[in-house]
C-alpha positions as CSV (number, residue, x, y, z in Angstrom):
1,X,72.7,-20.9,7.9
2,X,70.6,-18.3,9.7
3,X,71.4,-15.6,7.1
4,X,70.5,-17.9,4.2
5,X,67.2,-18.9,5.9
6,X,66.3,-15.3,6.5
7,X,67.0,-14.3,2.9
8,X,65.0,-17.3,1.6
9,X,62.0,-16.3,3.7
10,X,62.2,-12.7,2.7
11,X,62.4,-13.6,-1.0
12,X,59.4,-15.9,-0.7
13,X,57.4,-13.2,1.0
14,X,58.2,-10.5,-1.5
15,X,57.5,-12.7,-4.5
16,X,53.7,-12.5,-3.9
17,X,53.5,-8.7,-3.6
18,X,51.1,-6.7,-5.8
19,X,52.3,-3.9,-7.9
20,X,50.9,-0.4,-7.9
21,X,49.3,0.9,-11.1
22,X,48.3,4.6,-11.1
23,X,44.8,5.4,-12.4
24,X,44.4,9.2,-12.5
25,X,41.0,10.7,-12.9
26,X,40.2,12.4,-16.2
27,X,37.4,15.0,-15.5
28,X,37.1,16.2,-19.1
29,X,36.7,12.6,-20.4
30,X,34.1,11.9,-17.7
31,X,32.1,14.9,-18.8
32,X,32.3,13.9,-22.5
33,X,31.2,10.3,-21.7
34,X,28.2,11.7,-19.7
35,X,27.2,14.0,-22.5
36,X,27.0,11.1,-24.9
37,X,24.6,9.0,-22.8
38,X,21.5,8.2,-24.8
39,X,18.3,6.2,-24.4
40,X,19.1,4.5,-27.7
41,X,22.4,3.0,-26.4
42,X,22.9,-0.7,-27.3
43,X,24.0,-1.5,-23.8
44,X,20.8,-0.1,-22.4
45,X,18.8,-2.4,-24.8
46,X,20.7,-5.4,-23.4
47,X,20.1,-4.3,-19.9
48,X,16.4,-3.7,-20.5
49,X,16.0,-7.1,-22.1
50,X,17.6,-8.7,-19.0
51,X,15.5,-6.6,-16.7
52,X,12.2,-7.4,-18.4
53,X,13.0,-11.1,-19.0
54,X,12.3,-11.0,-22.7
55,X,13.8,-9.6,-25.9
56,X,13.2,-6.0,-26.8
57,X,11.8,-6.0,-30.3
58,X,11.7,-2.3,-31.2
59,X,14.7,-0.2,-30.3
60,X,14.6,2.5,-29.2
61,X,11.0,2.2,-28.1
62,X,8.5,4.5,-29.8
63,X,7.4,5.8,-26.3
64,X,9.0,5.6,-22.9
65,X,6.7,4.7,-20.0
66,X,7.3,4.5,-16.3
67,X,8.8,1.0,-16.4
68,X,11.2,1.8,-19.3
69,X,12.4,5.0,-17.7
70,X,12.9,3.2,-14.4
71,X,15.1,0.6,-16.1
72,X,17.1,3.4,-17.7
73,X,17.6,5.1,-14.3
74,X,18.8,1.8,-12.8
75,X,21.2,1.6,-15.8
76,X,22.5,5.2,-15.6
77,X,21.9,6.7,-12.2
78,X,25.3,7.5,-10.6
79,X,23.9,7.2,-7.0
80,X,23.7,3.4,-7.6
81,X,27.3,3.3,-8.8
82,X,28.3,4.9,-5.6
83,X,26.3,2.5,-3.5
84,X,27.8,-0.5,-5.4
85,X,31.3,1.0,-4.9
86,X,30.6,1.2,-1.1
87,X,29.5,-2.4,-1.1
88,X,32.7,-3.4,-2.9
89,X,34.8,-1.7,-0.2
90,X,32.8,-3.5,2.5
91,X,33.3,-6.8,0.7
92,X,37.1,-6.2,0.5
93,X,37.0,-5.5,4.2
94,X,36.0,-9.1,4.9
95,X,39.3,-10.3,3.4
96,X,41.3,-7.7,5.4
97,X,39.6,-8.8,8.6
98,X,40.4,-12.5,8.0
99,X,44.1,-11.9,7.5
100,X,46.4,-13.6,10.0
101,X,49.4,-11.6,11.4
102,X,52.5,-12.1,9.3
103,X,55.5,-13.6,11.1
104,X,58.5,-11.3,11.4
105,X,62.2,-11.7,11.4
106,X,64.7,-10.2,13.8
107,X,68.3,-11.0,12.9
108,X,71.6,-9.5,14.1
109,X,74.7,-10.8,12.3
110,X,76.9,-12.9,14.6
111,X,74.5,-12.6,17.6
112,X,71.0,-13.8,17.3
113,X,68.2,-14.3,14.8
114,X,64.6,-15.5,15.1
115,X,61.3,-15.7,13.2
116,X,58.4,-14.7,15.4
117,X,54.7,-15.5,15.0
118,X,51.8,-13.8,16.7
119,X,48.9,-15.9,17.8
120,X,45.6,-14.0,18.2
121,X,43.6,-15.1,21.2
122,X,40.0,-14.8,22.4
123,X,38.5,-15.3,18.9
124,X,39.2,-11.8,17.8
125,X,39.8,-12.8,14.2
126,X,36.3,-14.4,14.0
127,X,34.9,-11.2,15.6
128,X,36.5,-9.1,12.9
129,X,35.2,-11.3,10.2
130,X,31.7,-11.2,11.7
131,X,31.8,-7.4,12.0
132,X,32.9,-6.8,8.4
133,X,30.5,-9.4,7.1
134,X,27.6,-7.6,8.7
135,X,28.8,-4.3,7.4
136,X,29.0,-5.9,3.9
137,X,25.4,-7.1,4.2
138,X,24.3,-3.6,5.4
139,X,26.0,-2.0,2.3
140,X,24.3,-4.6,0.1
141,X,20.9,-3.7,1.5
142,X,21.8,0.0,1.0
143,X,22.0,-0.7,-2.7
144,X,18.4,-1.9,-2.7
145,X,17.3,1.2,-0.7
146,X,19.0,3.5,-3.2
147,X,17.4,1.6,-6.1
148,X,14.0,2.2,-4.6
149,X,14.7,5.9,-4.2
150,X,15.8,6.0,-7.9
151,X,12.5,4.4,-8.8
152,X,10.6,6.8,-6.6
153,X,12.4,9.9,-8.0
154,X,11.7,8.7,-11.6
155,X,8.1,8.3,-10.8
156,X,7.8,11.7,-9.2
157,X,9.6,13.4,-12.0
158,X,7.4,11.7,-14.6
159,X,4.3,12.7,-12.6
160,X,5.5,16.3,-12.6
161,X,6.0,16.3,-16.3
162,X,2.6,14.8,-16.9
163,X,1.0,17.4,-14.7
164,X,2.8,20.3,-16.4
165,X,2.0,19.1,-19.9
166,X,-1.7,18.3,-19.1
167,X,-2.1,21.7,-17.5
168,X,-0.5,23.4,-20.6
169,X,-3.0,21.5,-22.8
170,X,-6.0,22.8,-20.8
171,X,-4.6,26.3,-20.7
172,X,-4.2,26.3,-24.5
173,X,-7.9,25.6,-24.9
174,X,-8.7,28.3,-22.3
175,X,-6.5,30.8,-24.1
176,X,-8.4,30.1,-27.4
177,X,-11.7,30.9,-25.6
178,X,-10.3,34.0,-24.0
179,X,-9.1,35.2,-27.4
180,X,-12.6,34.8,-28.8
181,X,-14.1,36.6,-25.8
182,X,-11.6,39.4,-26.1
183,X,-12.4,39.8,-29.8
184,X,-16.1,39.8,-29.1
185,X,-15.6,42.5,-26.5
186,X,-13.6,44.6,-29.0
187,X,-16.4,44.4,-31.5
188,X,-19.1,45.3,-28.9
189,X,-16.9,48.2,-27.8
190,X,-16.5,49.5,-31.3
191,X,-20.2,49.3,-31.9
192,X,-20.8,51.1,-28.6
193,X,-22.6,48.2,-27.0
194,X,-20.3,47.9,-24.0
195,X,-18.2,50.1,-21.7
196,X,-14.4,50.4,-21.8
197,X,-14.2,48.7,-18.4
198,X,-15.6,45.5,-19.9
199,X,-13.1,45.6,-22.8
200,X,-10.2,46.1,-20.4
201,X,-11.4,43.3,-18.2
202,X,-11.5,40.9,-21.2
203,X,-8.0,42.0,-22.2
204,X,-6.8,41.4,-18.7
205,X,-8.2,37.9,-18.7
206,X,-6.6,37.2,-22.0
207,X,-3.2,38.3,-20.7
208,X,-3.7,36.2,-17.6
209,X,-4.4,33.2,-19.8
210,X,-1.3,33.9,-21.8
211,X,0.9,34.1,-18.7
212,X,-0.6,31.0,-17.2
213,X,0.1,29.0,-20.4
214,X,3.7,30.4,-20.5
215,X,4.2,29.3,-16.9
216,X,2.9,25.8,-17.6
217,X,5.2,25.4,-20.6
218,X,8.1,26.5,-18.5
219,X,7.2,24.1,-15.8
220,X,7.1,21.3,-18.4
221,X,10.6,22.2,-19.5
222,X,11.9,22.2,-16.0
223,X,10.1,18.9,-15.3
224,X,11.7,17.4,-18.4
225,X,15.2,18.5,-17.3
226,X,14.5,17.1,-13.8
227,X,13.4,13.8,-15.3
228,X,16.7,13.6,-17.2
229,X,18.6,14.3,-14.0
230,X,16.7,11.6,-12.1
231,X,17.5,9.1,-14.8
232,X,21.2,10.1,-15.0
233,X,21.4,11.4,-18.6
234,X,21.9,14.8,-20.1
235,X,18.9,16.9,-21.0
236,X,19.6,16.3,-24.7
237,X,18.9,12.6,-24.2
238,X,15.2,13.3,-23.9
239,X,15.0,15.5,-26.9
240,X,12.3,14.1,-29.3
241,X,11.6,11.3,-26.8
242,X,7.9,10.5,-26.5
243,X,6.8,9.7,-23.0
244,X,3.8,7.7,-21.9
245,X,1.9,8.3,-18.6
246,X,-0.6,5.5,-18.9
247,X,1.1,3.4,-16.2
248,X,0.5,6.1,-13.7
249,X,-3.2,6.7,-14.3
250,X,-4.6,3.7,-12.2
251,X,-5.3,4.5,-8.6
252,X,-6.4,1.7,-6.2
253,X,-9.5,2.0,-4.1
254,X,-8.5,3.0,-0.6
255,X,-10.8,0.2,0.7
256,X,-8.6,-2.4,-0.9
257,X,-5.6,-1.2,1.1
258,X,-5.2,-2.4,4.7
259,X,-3.1,-0.2,7.0
260,X,-1.9,-3.1,9.3
261,X,-0.9,-5.3,6.4
262,X,1.1,-2.4,4.8
263,X,2.8,-1.7,8.1
264,X,3.8,-5.3,8.5
265,X,5.2,-5.3,4.9
266,X,7.1,-2.2,5.6
267,X,8.6,-3.3,8.9
268,X,9.6,-6.7,7.5
269,X,10.7,-5.9,4.0
270,X,12.1,-2.4,3.6
271,X,15.7,-2.5,2.6
272,X,16.7,0.3,5.0
273,X,15.2,-1.7,7.9
274,X,17.3,-4.7,6.9
275,X,20.3,-2.4,6.6
276,X,19.8,-1.0,10.1
277,X,19.6,-4.6,11.5
278,X,22.9,-5.5,9.9
279,X,24.5,-2.3,11.2
280,X,23.4,-3.3,14.7
281,X,24.8,-6.8,14.3
282,X,28.1,-5.2,13.2
283,X,28.1,-3.1,16.3
284,X,27.5,-6.2,18.4
285,X,30.5,-7.9,16.7
286,X,32.6,-4.8,17.3
287,X,31.8,-4.9,21.0
288,X,32.8,-8.6,21.2
289,X,36.1,-7.6,19.5
290,X,36.8,-4.9,22.0
291,X,36.1,-7.3,24.9
292,X,38.5,-9.8,23.3
293,X,41.2,-7.2,23.1
294,X,41.4,-7.3,26.9
295,X,43.3,-10.5,26.5
296,X,46.9,-10.4,25.2
297,X,48.1,-12.0,22.0
298,X,50.9,-14.5,22.3
299,X,54.1,-14.2,20.3
300,X,56.2,-17.3,19.7
301,X,59.8,-16.6,18.7
302,X,62.0,-19.6,18.1
303,X,65.5,-18.4,17.5
304,X,69.1,-19.4,16.8
305,X,71.7,-18.0,19.2
306,X,75.5,-18.3,18.5
307,X,77.3,-19.1,21.7
308,X,81.0,-20.2,21.4
309,X,81.9,-23.0,21.1
310,X,78.3,-24.3,20.5
311,X,75.2,-22.8,18.9
312,X,71.8,-23.3,20.5
313,X,68.2,-23.0,19.6
314,X,65.9,-21.0,21.8
315,X,62.1,-20.6,22.1
316,X,60.9,-17.2,23.3
317,X,57.3,-16.5,24.3
318,X,56.0,-12.9,24.5
319,X,52.7,-11.3,25.5
320,X,51.4,-7.9,26.4
321,X,50.6,-7.6,30.0
322,X,47.2,-6.0,30.8
323,X,48.6,-3.9,33.7
324,X,47.9,-0.3,32.8
325,X,44.4,-0.9,31.3
326,X,42.0,-3.6,30.3
327,X,40.7,-1.8,27.2
328,X,38.0,-0.2,29.2
329,X,37.8,2.9,26.9
330,X,37.5,0.7,23.8
331,X,34.8,-1.4,25.4
332,X,32.9,1.7,26.5
333,X,33.1,3.2,23.1
334,X,31.9,0.0,21.4
335,X,28.9,-0.2,23.9
336,X,28.0,3.4,23.1
337,X,28.1,2.6,19.3
338,X,25.9,-0.4,19.8
339,X,23.5,1.7,21.8
340,X,23.5,4.3,19.0
341,X,22.8,1.6,16.4
342,X,19.8,0.4,18.5
343,X,18.5,4.0,18.9
344,X,18.9,4.5,15.1
345,X,16.9,1.3,14.4
346,X,14.1,2.2,16.8
347,X,14.0,5.7,15.4
348,X,13.8,4.3,11.8
349,X,10.9,2.0,12.9
350,X,9.0,4.9,14.4
351,X,9.6,7.0,11.3
352,X,8.4,4.3,9.0
353,X,5.2,3.8,11.1
354,X,4.5,7.5,11.2
355,X,5.2,8.1,7.5
356,X,3.0,5.2,6.5
357,X,0.1,6.4,8.7
358,X,0.4,9.9,7.2
359,X,0.7,8.6,3.7
360,X,-2.3,6.2,4.1
361,X,-4.5,9.0,5.5
362,X,-3.4,11.4,2.9
363,X,-4.1,9.0,0.0
364,X,-7.5,8.2,1.3
365,X,-8.4,12.0,1.6
366,X,-7.0,12.9,-1.9
367,X,-8.9,9.9,-3.4
368,X,-12.1,11.2,-2.0
369,X,-11.3,14.7,-3.3
370,X,-10.6,13.2,-6.7
371,X,-14.0,11.6,-6.8
372,X,-15.7,14.9,-6.0
373,X,-13.6,16.6,-8.7
374,X,-14.7,13.9,-11.2
375,X,-18.3,14.4,-10.3
376,X,-18.0,18.2,-10.8
377,X,-16.3,17.6,-14.2
378,X,-19.2,15.3,-15.2
379,X,-21.7,18.0,-14.4
380,X,-19.7,20.6,-16.3
381,X,-19.6,18.4,-19.4
382,X,-23.4,17.9,-19.1
383,X,-23.8,21.7,-18.8
384,X,-21.7,22.2,-21.9
385,X,-23.8,19.8,-23.9
386,X,-26.9,21.7,-22.8
387,X,-25.4,25.1,-23.6
388,X,-24.3,23.8,-27.0
389,X,-27.8,22.6,-27.8
390,X,-29.3,25.9,-26.7
391,X,-26.7,27.8,-28.8
392,X,-27.5,25.7,-31.8
393,X,-31.2,26.7,-31.3
394,X,-30.3,30.4,-30.9
395,X,-31.5,30.4,-27.3
396,X,-28.1,31.8,-26.0
397,X,-25.4,33.9,-27.5
398,X,-21.8,32.9,-28.2
399,X,-20.4,34.6,-25.0
400,X,-22.6,32.4,-22.9
401,X,-21.4,29.3,-24.7
402,X,-17.8,30.3,-24.3
403,X,-18.4,31.1,-20.6
404,X,-19.6,27.5,-20.2
405,X,-16.5,26.2,-21.9
406,X,-14.3,28.2,-19.5
407,X,-16.2,26.6,-16.6
408,X,-15.5,23.2,-18.1
409,X,-11.8,23.9,-18.4
410,X,-11.7,25.1,-14.8
411,X,-13.3,21.8,-13.8
412,X,-10.8,19.9,-15.9
413,X,-7.9,21.7,-14.2
414,X,-9.4,21.0,-10.8
415,X,-9.8,17.3,-11.7
416,X,-6.2,17.3,-13.0
417,X,-4.9,18.8,-9.8
418,X,-6.9,16.3,-7.6
419,X,-5.7,13.4,-9.7
420,X,-2.0,14.5,-9.6
421,X,-2.3,14.9,-5.8
422,X,-3.8,11.4,-5.4
423,X,-1.0,10.0,-7.6
424,X,1.6,11.8,-5.5
425,X,0.0,10.5,-2.3
426,X,0.0,7.0,-3.7
427,X,3.7,7.3,-4.5
428,X,4.3,8.5,-0.9
429,X,2.4,5.4,0.4
430,X,4.5,3.2,-1.9
431,X,7.6,4.9,-0.6
432,X,6.5,4.2,3.0
433,X,6.2,0.5,2.2
434,X,8.9,0.5,-0.4
435,X,6.9,-1.9,-2.6
436,X,4.7,-1.2,-5.6
437,X,1.0,-1.3,-4.8
438,X,-0.5,-1.5,-8.3
439,X,0.5,-2.4,-11.8
440,X,4.0,-3.6,-10.8
441,X,6.2,-4.9,-13.5
442,X,8.7,-7.5,-12.2
443,X,12.3,-6.6,-13.0
444,X,14.7,-9.5,-13.3
445,X,17.9,-7.5,-12.7
446,X,19.7,-7.2,-9.4
447,X,20.6,-3.6,-8.3
448,X,23.9,-4.9,-7.1
449,X,25.0,-5.9,-10.6
450,X,27.0,-3.1,-12.2
451,X,25.8,-2.5,-15.8
452,X,28.3,-2.6,-18.6
453,X,27.6,0.8,-20.2
454,X,28.7,1.7,-23.7
455,X,32.1,3.6,-23.6
456,X,32.2,3.4,-19.8
457,X,33.8,1.2,-17.3
458,X,32.0,0.6,-14.0
459,X,34.2,-1.3,-11.5
């Protein structure tokens, strides 16, 4: 009878086992899938419609602005896939933590057999579930933190591209003026109206203008490649794609921003702050678990013993005796980890406060510098209008007019640099708070949701 019962229990246990299915990686296929990523993908269109909360009428869009490129990055960026995978592992850990110990069978033919069950004591199963639940919440918050970094990286890359292209446009106009000045110097030199040094100086300035323009165009190509990397698509995906920078032009007045309110928003709402809090709670639960492990589990082992001429049932009780140790090393290690989690949280708080103060001060300073650059640009435009009027009246020559144009282009480039710096500082301030501060478009898609990409499986 004992043999039959043992076989029946074993068969029932094995009946629910899962089967192993190999899933080897295919690097060549992964590369091919990546190379075919496109901003015109139908899956991206559906994802964008869900993110924006309305249907996308024209696809692909005639121009891609900050919001559209951010949605594309949330769709394609592999760092988000990794964060989601980490969360899935943490979620699976909750089920592992909640498992009860399986009973086990010990049977010797003709002698004794029993089925033993382990009973966990001191609430350690609940402690395990609490610990893994907090770790799961920390991993979930980490997804939101990564999503913000993806948004920030996309914004910075788009700013860099705008700066490089705008600089190239200014330098193209400057090059045209330098060509005219160099040609005029050639003519004056041929007529003997100027020295050779003046001609060489004009040629040198022309060459400088050509080099500067070539450098700006190269910077634009690098910025475009970096934008593709930040989105998570190959460089070819941005070929013939028109980008719009209008969403990045607005800059809030520093007087409308309040440092104390921004600091409160940062310390209460940043995903990494919430992640650190859940990590500390997990460390607390881990310590409770180590304390519970001081107390032994109980093993109940009812058995069937064959004793001639009668067979008898026995009930055995087993437990581990805490004689050699009371889990002091495990408790000490858990306490140290809890202390480490607390130190990490306080260090993160201090870093957030320091970063926000620096970004706030930096944005205010660059905004003032931008206003000064705008004033200088206004004066140079007025000076060009005056010079043009005087040239039309033959009061000044063409070189003087071209010199005024060069001064205007220099003021335009200074204003461009000041504006780009202010936009970058605004981005740093947003990163400190991890909330948009102006022209925010609400996205109705959760970063935790894995997008179903065309030709790809994201599990």
